[in-house]
C-alpha positions in Angstrom: -5.9 152.1 -27.4 -3.2 149.6 -28.2 -5.0 147.6 -25.2 -8.3 147.6 -27.2 -6.8 146.7 -30.5 -4.7 143.1 -28.6 -7.8 142.5 -27.2 -10.2 142.0 -30.1 -7.0 140.7 -32.0 -7.6 137.8 -29.0 -11.6 137.9 -29.6 -11.4 137.7 -33.5 -8.9 134.9 -33.0 -11.3 132.7 -29.7 -13.8 133.3 -32.5 -12.4 131.6 -35.0 -11.1 129.2 -33.4 -14.8 128.6 -32.0 -15.9 128.2 -35.5 -13.6 125.6 -36.7 -14.6 123.8 -34.4 -17.8 124.2 -35.3 -17.6 123.2 -38.3 -15.5 120.0 -37.0 -18.2 118.7 -35.4 -20.7 120.0 -38.0 -18.9 117.6 -40.3 -18.5 114.9 -37.8 -21.9 114.6 -37.5 -22.7 114.4 -41.3 -20.4 111.8 -41.9 -21.2 109.6 -39.2 -24.7 110.1 -40.0 -23.7 109.0 -43.6 -22.2 106.1 -42.8 -25.6 105.0 -40.8 -27.9 105.8 -43.8 -25.6 103.8 -46.3 -25.5 100.8 -43.3 -28.8 100.2 -42.9 -29.1 100.1 -46.4 -26.5 97.1 -46.7 -24.4 99.2 -48.7 -21.0 97.5 -48.0 -19.0 98.7 -50.9 -19.8 101.9 -50.3 -19.4 101.9 -46.7 -15.1 100.7 -47.5 -15.1 104.8 -49.3 -15.4 105.9 -45.4 -12.4 103.4 -44.3 -8.8 106.2 -44.5 -7.9 106.1 -47.5 -4.0 104.5 -46.5 -6.4 101.6 -44.8 -8.4 101.0 -48.2 -5.8 100.7 -50.2 -3.4 98.1 -47.3 -6.8 95.9 -46.6 -9.1 96.3 -49.6 -12.3 94.5 -49.6 -11.9 91.1 -51.1 -14.5 89.3 -53.3 -15.0 86.6 -50.4 -15.9 90.1 -47.4 -18.1 91.7 -50.1 -19.8 88.1 -51.0 -19.9 87.4 -46.6 -21.1 91.2 -46.6 -24.5 90.2 -49.0 -25.2 87.9 -47.1 -26.2 89.6 -44.1 -29.1 92.8 -44.0 -29.1 95.2 -41.2 -31.6 95.0 -39.4 -31.0 98.3 -36.4 -28.0 100.3 -36.3 -28.2 101.8 -32.8 -25.5 104.3 -32.0 -26.0 104.3 -28.2 -23.9 107.5 -26.7 -22.4 108.4 -29.9 -19.3 109.4 -31.0 -16.2 110.2 -27.6 -13.0 112.2 -28.6 -10.1 110.2 -28.4 -7.6 112.5 -28.3 -7.2 116.2 -30.6 -8.3 114.6 -33.9 -10.1 111.3 -32.4 -13.3 110.0 -31.7 -13.8 107.0 -31.5 -18.1 105.1 -30.6 -19.5 102.2 -30.2 -22.6 100.5 -32.4 -24.6 97.8 -31.8 -25.2 96.5 -35.4 -28.5 93.9 -35.8 -28.0 92.1 -39.1 -30.7 89.0 -40.3 -29.0 86.2 -42.2 -30.8 86.2 -45.5 -30.4 82.0 -45.5 -31.4 81.3 -42.5 -33.8 84.0 -41.3 -31.8 84.1 -37.7 -30.9 88.0 -36.1 -28.2 88.3 -34.9 -26.3 91.3 -32.8 -22.4 92.3 -33.0 -21.1 95.3 -31.4 -18.8 97.4 -34.1 -16.2 100.2 -32.4 -15.4 102.2 -34.3 -12.3 105.5 -34.6 -13.0 108.2 -36.7 -9.7 110.8 -37.5 -10.4 113.8 -38.9 -8.1 114.6 -41.3 -7.2 118.0 -41.0 -5.5 118.8 -44.9 -8.6 117.1 -46.7 -11.0 118.0 -43.8 -12.5 115.1 -43.4 -13.0 112.1 -40.9 -12.2 108.6 -41.7 -13.3 105.5 -40.4 -9.4 103.5 -38.5 -11.2 100.4 -37.2 -12.2 99.1 -40.7 -16.0 97.8 -41.4 -17.9 95.6 -38.9 -17.0 92.3 -38.3 -20.1 90.6 -39.1 -18.6 87.2 -38.6 -18.1 87.6 -34.6 -20.1 85.3 -32.8 
């Protein structure tokens, strides 16, 4: 009887761990989809809300940053293979972003290497690599 209880206890713990892992994965998917949608609508100011709060406080968006972001429209957002694990609470994702300059109508592509960190306390995924660098050539 004691053996059956211990097996049931272990099975319950494994199921709970699996549920937590699935919830974290679902949260990641929802966060990445929301971030992609915000960028597709050229809303870089809202995209900044996905940044880790400490990084956002240390490096706030300047008026120059916002002016640069307003000069482009996102024409493509390709996540490629999607996020890859880079540690226990971290994933990395490489995204190809097509940008059109609204003044010249010139289109170009940039590569955005994203790093996302899961915060256990807030149960939230935060972008730690910063917003896309639209000045890269």
